[in-house]
N, C-alpha and C positions, 0 to 999 in steps of 0.2 A: 862612782864616789865623787863629789863634787866638792873640790878642794876648797876648805873652810877660810883658806887664805884671801877668797875673795869678798869676806866680809870687808866694807866698808869702801867696794869699788863702787864708782860713778859709773853708771850704763850710758851708752850713748842718749845726749837727748836727740828727742825729735817733737816735731813742729806737725798738728794736725789740723785741717779746715774742716769747722764742724758744720756738717751736711744735714740739712731741715728734714731730705727725705730719711736719711738714717735716723734722725731723732723720734720722727712718726713711725716708722717700724720698730725701734727699740722700745718706746710707750706700749706700741701695740701690744710685743710680746712679752712684757712684764704686767701688764693690766693696770698701764697707768692711764685711768679712762678722762681724765680732765682733760678739757678741749684746748688748754693753754699747751699741752703738747703734740697737738694735733692741726691746730686752726690757728692759722696767723693772726686773723681778725681777732679770735679770741684772745691770742697772746698780747696783742697791741692794746685792746681792750681792759687787760689786766696790768697794764703798766711796761711790759717787757717790750723792747726794741722786736723780737723775732721770738722763734721757739726757744723755752727754755730747755736747759738739757736736765734731762730726769736726773733726780740722786741715781745713784750707782753707774751712770751710762759713762763715766770716766775711766772707770776700771777696764771696762769692753775696749774702748781705744787704748788703753795701755797694753792689756794682753795681746792685741792684734800685732803690736809691735816685733812680739819675739826677741824683747830686749836680752832675755836671759840665755837665749841660744851662745851668746860670746862666752857663757862660763859653763856652756855643756849641759843646757837644761832643754830638753824635750817638750814643748808643750803638750804632746800626745800623753805625757807621762805625769803632767800635773793635775794636781786636786786644790780645789780654794778650799782652804780653813776659815780664814780670818780675813775682814776688812774692818776698815775705819775710814772716816772722812773729816776733816773740818772744812768747810766752806767757807770762803772769805767773799767772794763775789758770784753769783750767776754767769755760768758761759751761755750763750745764745748760738743759734743757728747762723752761719757768718762769720763768727769770731775764727780766730785762726790763734792756737794755744800750743803752748812749748809745753813736755812733758821731761823733768830732768830725774831721774830715777837712781836710785843708791842701794845696794845690799847693805842692808844693817847686819844682820846675822844667818849663818849656815850653821845646824844642828842636826846631829843624829836623830834619829828617834826609831822607836819599835826594833830595837837589837839592830839597826843598820838597815833595816827595809826601806824605809823612811829618811828623807832629808828633810828639815823644814827650812823655809827659805824665807826672812823677813827682808821685807823693801818697803822705805819710805818715797814718795816722788811728791815733789812741788812742781805744780801744776801754773802756769803763768801766761796773761795774756801779751800779745804782740808789742804792748808797750811798757810792758813789765810787771803790770798788775798781777796782784798775787788773787789766782781764782782758787785756788784749793789744795791743801795737803791731803797726801793718800799713804793709807799703811796697809798694808797686805800682808799675810802668811799664806804661803802657799808650800802643799808637800808635795816632792819628787817621790815617785813610786820606784823602785830600782827592777830591772827586768829579771824577769824568773833566772833565779840559779845564781842570782850577784848576791853581795851582801849589801 
């Protein structure tokens, strides 16, 4: 069981350099065929300084950090239930962005077989400009035989 007292906990902030090749691979994996996600010249012709970050890519960067491990959550037991985001500005390849996640709530579900963790994360550029606000709900499955 995850202690519900972790609700309100600010998880460790972390900073990521947005890499062009990773944007291209992610765009290919999710079927984002628009050339602005694959070709720098096409992105610049469309008014971007470099490849823009595709929608939902910020969630991937956040989950890679496993910030929930500090409250006893193992990513191999996590199911993604819900996500939402509000973009303020696009991030692009070459940007350095910082994630500041907060655990909003932890609640038991399905007679204790799952726990639902809600997090909100502010994403900012190195200059402090707001990039996005992320919201997600994750379900944590308990090991067989545990409540």
